[in-house]
Gaussian input, Z-matrix of N, CA and C with variables (Angstrom, degrees):
# hf/3-21g

backbone

0 1
 N
 C     1     B1
 C     2     B2     1     A1
 N     3     B3     2     A2     1     D1
 C     4     B4     3     A3     2     D2
 C     5     B5     4     A4     3     D3
 N     6     B6     5     A5     4     D4
 C     7     B7     6     A6     5     D5
 C     8     B8     7     A7     6     D6
 N     9     B9     8     A8     7     D7
 C    10    B10     9     A9     8     D8
 C    11    B11    10    A10     9     D9
 N    12    B12    11    A11    10    D10
 C    13    B13    12    A12    11    D11
 C    14    B14    13    A13    12    D12
 N    15    B15    14    A14    13    D13
 C    16    B16    15    A15    14    D14
 C    17    B17    16    A16    15    D15
 N    18    B18    17    A17    16    D16
 C    19    B19    18    A18    17    D17
 C    20    B20    19    A19    18    D18
 N    21    B21    20    A20    19    D19
 C    22    B22    21    A21    20    D20
 C    23    B23    22    A22    21    D21
 N    24    B24    23    A23    22    D22
 C    25    B25    24    A24    23    D23
 C    26    B26    25    A25    24    D24
 N    27    B27    26    A26    25    D25
 C    28    B28    27    A27    26    D26
 C    29    B29    28    A28    27    D27
 N    30    B30    29    A29    28    D28
 C    31    B31    30    A30    29    D29
 C    32    B32    31    A31    30    D30
 N    33    B33    32    A32    31    D31
 C    34    B34    33    A33    32    D32
 C    35    B35    34    A34    33    D33
 N    36    B36    35    A35    34    D34
 C    37    B37    36    A36    35    D35
 C    38    B38    37    A37    36    D36
 N    39    B39    38    A38    37    D37
 C    40    B40    39    A39    38    D38
 C    41    B41    40    A40    39    D39
 N    42    B42    41    A41    40    D40
 C    43    B43    42    A42    41    D41
 C    44    B44    43    A43    42    D42
 N    45    B45    44    A44    43    D43
 C    46    B46    45    A45    44    D44
 C    47    B47    46    A46    45    D45
 N    48    B48    47    A47    46    D46
 C    49    B49    48    A48    47    D47
 C    50    B50    49    A49    48    D48
 N    51    B51    50    A50    49    D49
 C    52    B52    51    A51    50    D50
 C    53    B53    52    A52    51    D51
 N    54    B54    53    A53    52    D52
 C    55    B55    54    A54    53    D53
 C    56    B56    55    A55    54    D54
 N    57    B57    56    A56    55    D55
 C    58    B58    57    A57    56    D56
 C    59    B59    58    A58    57    D57
 N    60    B60    59    A59    58    D58
 C    61    B61    60    A60    59    D59
 C    62    B62    61    A61    60    D60
 N    63    B63    62    A62    61    D61
 C    64    B64    63    A63    62    D62
 C    65    B65    64    A64    63    D63
 N    66    B66    65    A65    64    D64
 C    67    B67    66    A66    65    D65
 C    68    B68    67    A67    66    D66
 N    69    B69    68    A68    67    D67
 C    70    B70    69    A69    68    D68
 C    71    B71    70    A70    69    D69
 N    72    B72    71    A71    70    D70
 C    73    B73    72    A72    71    D71
 C    74    B74    73    A73    72    D72
 N    75    B75    74    A74    73    D73
 C    76    B76    75    A75    74    D74
 C    77    B77    76    A76    75    D75
 N    78    B78    77    A77    76    D76
 C    79    B79    78    A78    77    D77
 C    80    B80    79    A79    78    D78
 N    81    B81    80    A80    79    D79
 C    82    B82    81    A81    80    D80
 C    83    B83    82    A82    81    D81
 N    84    B84    83    A83    82    D82
 C    85    B85    84    A84    83    D83
 C    86    B86    85    A85    84    D84
 N    87    B87    86    A86    85    D85
 C    88    B88    87    A87    86    D86
 C    89    B89    88    A88    87    D87
 N    90    B90    89    A89    88    D88
 C    91    B91    90    A90    89    D89
 C    92    B92    91    A91    90    D90
 N    93    B93    92    A92    91    D91
 C    94    B94    93    A93    92    D92
 C    95    B95    94    A94    93    D93
 N    96    B96    95    A95    94    D94
 C    97    B97    96    A96    95    D95
 C    98    B98    97    A97    96    D96
 N    99    B99    98    A98    97    D97
 C   100   B100    99    A99    98    D98
 C   101   B101   100   A100    99    D99
 N   102   B102   101   A101   100   D100
 C   103   B103   102   A102   101   D101
 C   104   B104   103   A103   102   D102
 N   105   B105   104   A104   103   D103
 C   106   B106   105   A105   104   D104
 C   107   B107   106   A106   105   D105
 N   108   B108   107   A107   106   D106
 C   109   B109   108   A108   107   D107
 C   110   B110   109   A109   108   D108
 N   111   B111   110   A110   109   D109
 C   112   B112   111   A111   110   D110
 C   113   B113   112   A112   111   D111
 N   114   B114   113   A113   112   D112
 C   115   B115   114   A114   113   D113
 C   116   B116   115   A115   114   D114
 N   117   B117   116   A116   115   D115
 C   118   B118   117   A117   116   D116
 C   119   B119   118   A118   117   D117
 N   120   B120   119   A119   118   D118
 C   121   B121   120   A120   119   D119
 C   122   B122   121   A121   120   D120
 N   123   B123   122   A122   121   D121
 C   124   B124   123   A123   122   D122
 C   125   B125   124   A124   123   D123
 N   126   B126   125   A125   124   D124
 C   127   B127   126   A126   125   D125
 C   128   B128   127   A127   126   D126
 N   129   B129   128   A128   127   D127
 C   130   B130   129   A129   128   D128
 C   131   B131   130   A130   129   D129
 N   132   B132   131   A131   130   D130
 C   133   B133   132   A132   131   D131
 C   134   B134   133   A133   132   D132
 N   135   B135   134   A134   133   D133
 C   136   B136   135   A135   134   D134
 C   137   B137   136   A136   135   D135
 N   138   B138   137   A137   136   D136
 C   139   B139   138   A138   137   D137
 C   140   B140   139   A139   138   D138
 N   141   B141   140   A140   139   D139
 C   142   B142   141   A141   140   D140
 C   143   B143   142   A142   141   D141
 N   144   B144   143   A143   142   D142
 C   145   B145   144   A144   143   D143
 C   146   B146   145   A145   144   D144
 N   147   B147   146   A146   145   D145
 C   148   B148   147   A147   146   D146
 C   149   B149   148   A148   147   D147
 N   150   B150   149   A149   148   D148
 C   151   B151   150   A150   149   D149
 C   152   B152   151   A151   150   D150
 N   153   B153   152   A152   151   D151
 C   154   B154   153   A153   152   D152
 C   155   B155   154   A154   153   D153
 N   156   B156   155   A155   154   D154
 C   157   B157   156   A156   155   D155
 C   158   B158   157   A157   156   D156
 N   159   B159   158   A158   157   D157
 C   160   B160   159   A159   158   D158
 C   161   B161   160   A160   159   D159
 N   162   B162   161   A161   160   D160
 C   163   B163   162   A162   161   D161
 C   164   B164   163   A163   162   D162
 N   165   B165   164   A164   163   D163
 C   166   B166   165   A165   164   D164
 C   167   B167   166   A166   165   D165
 N   168   B168   167   A167   166   D166
 C   169   B169   168   A168   167   D167
 C   170   B170   169   A169   168   D168
 N   171   B171   170   A170   169   D169
 C   172   B172   171   A171   170   D170
 C   173   B173   172   A172   171   D171
 N   174   B174   173   A173   172   D172
 C   175   B175   174   A174   173   D173
 C   176   B176   175   A175   174   D174
 N   177   B177   176   A176   175   D175
 C   178   B178   177   A177   176   D176
 C   179   B179   178   A178   177   D177
 N   180   B180   179   A179   178   D178
 C   181   B181   180   A180   179   D179
 C   182   B182   181   A181   180   D180
 N   183   B183   182   A182   181   D181
 C   184   B184   183   A183   182   D182
 C   185   B185   184   A184   183   D183
 N   186   B186   185   A185   184   D184
 C   187   B187   186   A186   185   D185
 C   188   B188   187   A187   186   D186
 N   189   B189   188   A188   187   D187
 C   190   B190   189   A189   188   D188
 C   191   B191   190   A190   189   D189
 N   192   B192   191   A191   190   D190
 C   193   B193   192   A192   191   D191
 C   194   B194   193   A193   192   D192
 N   195   B195   194   A194   193   D193
 C   196   B196   195   A195   194   D194
 C   197   B197   196   A196   195   D195
 N   198   B198   197   A197   196   D196
 C   199   B199   198   A198   197   D197
 C   200   B200   199   A199   198   D198
 N   201   B201   200   A200   199   D199
 C   202   B202   201   A201   200   D200
 C   203   B203   202   A202   201   D201
 N   204   B204   203   A203   202   D202
 C   205   B205   204   A204   203   D203
 C   206   B206   205   A205   204   D204
 N   207   B207   206   A206   205   D205
 C   208   B208   207   A207   206   D206
 C   209   B209   208   A208   207   D207
 N   210   B210   209   A209   208   D208
 C   211   B211   210   A210   209   D209
 C   212   B212   211   A211   210   D210
 N   213   B213   212   A212   211   D211
 C   214   B214   213   A213   212   D212
 C   215   B215   214   A214   213   D213
 N   216   B216   215   A215   214   D214
 C   217   B217   216   A216   215   D215
 C   218   B218   217   A217   216   D216
 N   219   B219   218   A218   217   D217
 C   220   B220   219   A219   218   D218
 C   221   B221   220   A220   219   D219
 N   222   B222   221   A221   220   D220
 C   223   B223   222   A222   221   D221
 C   224   B224   223   A223   222   D222
 N   225   B225   224   A224   223   D223
 C   226   B226   225   A225   224   D224
 C   227   B227   226   A226   225   D225

   B1=1.4578
   B2=1.5254
   B3=1.2931
   B4=1.4494
   B5=1.5289
   B6=1.3167
   B7=1.4582
   B8=1.5272
   B9=1.3101
   B10=1.4661
   B11=1.5445
   B12=1.3198
   B13=1.4514
   B14=1.5342
   B15=1.3342
   B16=1.4423
   B17=1.5344
   B18=1.3179
   B19=1.4740
   B20=1.5142
   B21=1.3082
   B22=1.4571
   B23=1.5447
   B24=1.3356
   B25=1.4487
   B26=1.5261
   B27=1.2888
   B28=1.4609
   B29=1.5255
   B30=1.3281
   B31=1.4650
   B32=1.5040
   B33=1.3519
   B34=1.4465
   B35=1.5123
   B36=1.3549
   B37=1.4390
   B38=1.5395
   B39=1.3386
   B40=1.4479
   B41=1.5427
   B42=1.3330
   B43=1.4448
   B44=1.5332
   B45=1.3360
   B46=1.4634
   B47=1.5065
   B48=1.3245
   B49=1.4419
   B50=1.5179
   B51=1.2916
   B52=1.4750
   B53=1.5335
   B54=1.2969
   B55=1.4667
   B56=1.5202
   B57=1.3144
   B58=1.4399
   B59=1.5546
   B60=1.3287
   B61=1.4690
   B62=1.5332
   B63=1.2986
   B64=1.4860
   B65=1.5374
   B66=1.3134
   B67=1.4818
   B68=1.5014
   B69=1.3138
   B70=1.4864
   B71=1.5188
   B72=1.3108
   B73=1.4729
   B74=1.5267
   B75=1.3162
   B76=1.4505
   B77=1.5450
   B78=1.3225
   B79=1.4793
   B80=1.5065
   B81=1.3235
   B82=1.4429
   B83=1.5122
   B84=1.3324
   B85=1.4604
   B86=1.5295
   B87=1.3221
   B88=1.4573
   B89=1.5347
   B90=1.3522
   B91=1.4647
   B92=1.5143
   B93=1.3137
   B94=1.4616
   B95=1.5336
   B96=1.3768
   B97=1.4327
   B98=1.5271
   B99=1.3273
   B100=1.4706
   B101=1.5139
   B102=1.3313
   B103=1.4380
   B104=1.5322
   B105=1.3247
   B106=1.4581
   B107=1.5236
   B108=1.3398
   B109=1.4590
   B110=1.5340
   B111=1.3107
   B112=1.4597
   B113=1.5220
   B114=1.3424
   B115=1.4436
   B116=1.5240
   B117=1.3323
   B118=1.4669
   B119=1.5312
   B120=1.3384
   B121=1.4515
   B122=1.5033
   B123=1.3334
   B124=1.4762
   B125=1.5213
   B126=1.3036
   B127=1.4573
   B128=1.5435
   B129=1.2916
   B130=1.4704
   B131=1.5294
   B132=1.3507
   B133=1.4563
   B134=1.5184
   B135=1.3255
   B136=1.4603
   B137=1.5236
   B138=1.3186
   B139=1.4501
   B140=1.5108
   B141=1.3341
   B142=1.4414
   B143=1.5431
   B144=1.3368
   B145=1.4513
   B146=1.5361
   B147=1.3191
   B148=1.4733
   B149=1.5424
   B150=1.3579
   B151=1.4384
   B152=1.5460
   B153=1.2923
   B154=1.4772
   B155=1.5035
   B156=1.3533
   B157=1.4584
   B158=1.5151
   B159=1.3192
   B160=1.4636
   B161=1.5114
   B162=1.3260
   B163=1.4569
   B164=1.5124
   B165=1.2858
   B166=1.4608
   B167=1.5202
   B168=1.3136
   B169=1.4765
   B170=1.5340
   B171=1.3099
   B172=1.4402
   B173=1.5234
   B174=1.3303
   B175=1.4497
   B176=1.5163
   B177=1.3296
   B178=1.4448
   B179=1.5285
   B180=1.3167
   B181=1.4471
   B182=1.5527
   B183=1.3060
   B184=1.4815
   B185=1.5288
   B186=1.3333
   B187=1.4737
   B188=1.5149
   B189=1.3086
   B190=1.4698
   B191=1.5198
   B192=1.3000
   B193=1.4846
   B194=1.5369
   B195=1.3061
   B196=1.4793
   B197=1.5265
   B198=1.3604
   B199=1.4589
   B200=1.5242
   B201=1.3163
   B202=1.4759
   B203=1.5082
   B204=1.3232
   B205=1.4674
   B206=1.5088
   B207=1.3407
   B208=1.4668
   B209=1.5325
   B210=1.3461
   B211=1.4539
   B212=1.5322
   B213=1.3063
   B214=1.4683
   B215=1.5304
   B216=1.3146
   B217=1.4478
   B218=1.5311
   B219=1.3195
   B220=1.4395
   B221=1.5103
   B222=1.2965
   B223=1.4863
   B224=1.5159
   B225=1.2935
   B226=1.4964
   B227=1.5081
   A1=109.26
   A2=116.96
   A3=120.95
   A4=109.69
   A5=115.06
   A6=119.94
   A7=109.02
   A8=118.76
   A9=122.74
   A10=110.72
   A11=117.08
   A12=121.76
   A13=111.97
   A14=117.98
   A15=123.05
   A16=112.45
   A17=114.37
   A18=120.95
   A19=110.67
   A20=114.65
   A21=122.18
   A22=111.26
   A23=117.27
   A24=121.56
   A25=113.69
   A26=118.65
   A27=121.42
   A28=111.22
   A29=115.17
   A30=120.86
   A31=110.11
   A32=115.03
   A33=121.69
   A34=109.07
   A35=115.44
   A36=122.47
   A37=107.45
   A38=115.51
   A39=120.42
   A40=109.23
   A41=116.92
   A42=122.63
   A43=110.97
   A44=116.74
   A45=121.37
   A46=109.08
   A47=114.47
   A48=122.61
   A49=109.56
   A50=116.37
   A51=121.73
   A52=109.06
   A53=114.55
   A54=121.64
   A55=109.40
   A56=116.06
   A57=120.57
   A58=110.03
   A59=115.13
   A60=118.82
   A61=112.88
   A62=116.36
   A63=121.21
   A64=110.60
   A65=116.12
   A66=119.56
   A67=110.66
   A68=116.24
   A69=120.04
   A70=109.84
   A71=118.73
   A72=121.86
   A73=111.06
   A74=117.34
   A75=122.24
   A76=111.34
   A77=115.92
   A78=119.37
   A79=110.94
   A80=118.79
   A81=121.73
   A82=112.31
   A83=117.25
   A84=121.09
   A85=111.13
   A86=117.15
   A87=120.98
   A88=112.53
   A89=115.06
   A90=119.20
   A91=114.95
   A92=117.59
   A93=121.89
   A94=107.82
   A95=115.44
   A96=120.16
   A97=108.06
   A98=116.79
   A99=119.68
   A100=110.36
   A101=116.77
   A102=121.28
   A103=115.13
   A104=116.89
   A105=121.56
   A106=110.66
   A107=118.38
   A108=120.31
   A109=110.36
   A110=116.10
   A111=120.78
   A112=109.60
   A113=115.21
   A114=121.62
   A115=108.38
   A116=117.16
   A117=122.20
   A118=106.16
   A119=118.13
   A120=122.21
   A121=113.10
   A122=117.44
   A123=119.73
   A124=109.94
   A125=116.26
   A126=123.29
   A127=107.84
   A128=116.59
   A129=121.42
   A130=109.78
   A131=115.68
   A132=121.47
   A133=114.81
   A134=116.76
   A135=118.95
   A136=114.01
   A137=116.70
   A138=120.67
   A139=116.70
   A140=117.94
   A141=120.57
   A142=110.65
   A143=116.93
   A144=121.65
   A145=108.06
   A146=114.52
   A147=121.21
   A148=105.54
   A149=115.78
   A150=121.51
   A151=110.22
   A152=115.16
   A153=120.56
   A154=107.16
   A155=116.99
   A156=122.77
   A157=109.07
   A158=117.25
   A159=121.82
   A160=114.22
   A161=116.36
   A162=121.38
   A163=115.78
   A164=118.53
   A165=120.83
   A166=110.78
   A167=115.14
   A168=119.79
   A169=109.80
   A170=115.68
   A171=122.82
   A172=107.20
   A173=116.24
   A174=122.65
   A175=110.48
   A176=117.84
   A177=121.65
   A178=110.00
   A179=115.58
   A180=120.69
   A181=111.32
   A182=114.42
   A183=120.49
   A184=110.35
   A185=117.09
   A186=120.52
   A187=112.24
   A188=118.10
   A189=120.69
   A190=111.14
   A191=117.18
   A192=120.69
   A193=112.12
   A194=117.17
   A195=119.16
   A196=111.93
   A197=118.29
   A198=121.87
   A199=111.31
   A200=116.90
   A201=121.19
   A202=107.69
   A203=116.80
   A204=119.98
   A205=109.82
   A206=114.84
   A207=120.62
   A208=108.30
   A209=112.26
   A210=120.22
   A211=106.28
   A212=117.64
   A213=119.58
   A214=109.39
   A215=115.47
   A216=123.53
   A217=107.62
   A218=116.86
   A219=120.61
   A220=110.73
   A221=117.38
   A222=121.38
   A223=109.36
   A224=115.74
   A225=120.58
   A226=111.11
   D1=156.26
   D2=178.03
   D3=-89.66
   D4=157.75
   D5=179.35
   D6=-60.69
   D7=-36.40
   D8=-178.75
   D9=-60.48
   D10=-31.35
   D11=-178.27
   D12=-81.06
   D13=-5.95
   D14=-177.33
   D15=-67.08
   D16=162.72
   D17=179.35
   D18=-106.42
   D19=142.79
   D20=-179.35
   D21=-58.60
   D22=136.53
   D23=177.97
   D24=89.76
   D25=-6.86
   D26=-178.14
   D27=-95.57
   D28=157.36
   D29=178.31
   D30=-104.93
   D31=140.83
   D32=-177.35
   D33=-134.38
   D34=167.76
   D35=174.06
   D36=-129.99
   D37=132.29
   D38=-177.61
   D39=-69.88
   D40=127.00
   D41=177.83
   D42=-96.65
   D43=-46.38
   D44=178.81
   D45=-164.02
   D46=163.35
   D47=179.01
   D48=-124.05
   D49=122.77
   D50=-179.47
   D51=-106.84
   D52=46.97
   D53=178.89
   D54=-102.50
   D55=171.86
   D56=176.59
   D57=-65.89
   D58=162.22
   D59=-176.53
   D60=-60.34
   D61=-39.04
   D62=-179.36
   D63=-65.74
   D64=-44.77
   D65=179.53
   D66=-67.46
   D67=-40.70
   D68=179.47
   D69=-60.84
   D70=-44.11
   D71=178.76
   D72=-60.97
   D73=-41.42
   D74=-180.00
   D75=-65.39
   D76=-43.06
   D77=177.11
   D78=-65.15
   D79=-39.11
   D80=175.80
   D81=-62.16
   D82=-39.33
   D83=177.32
   D84=-64.39
   D85=-27.75
   D86=178.42
   D87=-87.35
   D88=0.74
   D89=175.87
   D90=97.47
   D91=4.67
   D92=-178.09
   D93=-96.88
   D94=92.70
   D95=-179.42
   D96=-125.26
   D97=172.17
   D98=179.56
   D99=-58.87
   D100=134.26
   D101=-179.22
   D102=92.01
   D103=-7.39
   D104=-178.85
   D105=-73.11
   D106=127.86
   D107=173.61
   D108=-79.10
   D109=146.88
   D110=178.50
   D111=-150.79
   D112=158.22
   D113=176.31
   D114=-118.94
   D115=133.35
   D116=177.89
   D117=-84.68
   D118=108.61
   D119=-174.45
   D120=-86.28
   D121=-43.61
   D122=-171.25
   D123=-154.82
   D124=156.53
   D125=175.93
   D126=-125.41
   D127=122.56
   D128=-178.63
   D129=-88.28
   D130=165.59
   D131=-173.88
   D132=-60.88
   D133=-37.84
   D134=-176.63
   D135=-91.79
   D136=15.61
   D137=174.07
   D138=102.41
   D139=-6.53
   D140=-179.40
   D141=-72.28
   D142=144.98
   D143=179.42
   D144=-114.77
   D145=143.60
   D146=175.04
   D147=-107.91
   D148=122.06
   D149=-177.36
   D150=-114.82
   D151=154.87
   D152=169.40
   D153=-109.56
   D154=112.60
   D155=-175.00
   D156=-133.19
   D157=122.73
   D158=174.68
   D159=51.19
   D160=42.57
   D161=175.53
   D162=83.31
   D163=9.48
   D164=178.99
   D165=-141.20
   D166=158.68
   D167=176.76
   D168=-92.94
   D169=143.01
   D170=-176.55
   D171=-137.50
   D172=135.89
   D173=176.56
   D174=-105.73
   D175=129.81
   D176=175.83
   D177=-126.88
   D178=141.25
   D179=177.77
   D180=-78.00
   D181=168.92
   D182=-177.91
   D183=-63.12
   D184=-37.27
   D185=-177.52
   D186=-63.23
   D187=-30.66
   D188=177.96
   D189=-89.63
   D190=-46.29
   D191=-175.82
   D192=-64.70
   D193=-25.11
   D194=178.62
   D195=-78.88
   D196=-1.17
   D197=178.39
   D198=-116.61
   D199=11.90
   D200=177.05
   D201=-109.42
   D202=118.69
   D203=-179.50
   D204=-91.44
   D205=134.14
   D206=-176.17
   D207=-133.27
   D208=165.14
   D209=175.59
   D210=-127.79
   D211=135.75
   D212=-178.19
   D213=-72.43
   D214=137.03
   D215=178.11
   D216=-81.46
   D217=137.31
   D218=177.09
   D219=-75.84
   D220=144.54
   D221=179.14
   D222=-66.94
   D223=140.77
   D224=-178.18
   D225=-93.44

């Protein structure tokens, strides 16, 4: 599933990113790499997502979040 399809309040793990090389490098610099756990905090009206990644909040637009493949983390 893509990150954009995720549900608010759930935890996910990044499986892969199907974004352009430049965008992928920028996301990696922000700490969003394959295997990174994240929490989907909020969904804004125009499609932007607010994530909690590595101790900080990060906003991603629909065009980027719809190209990041994630897997839902099972509750512990």
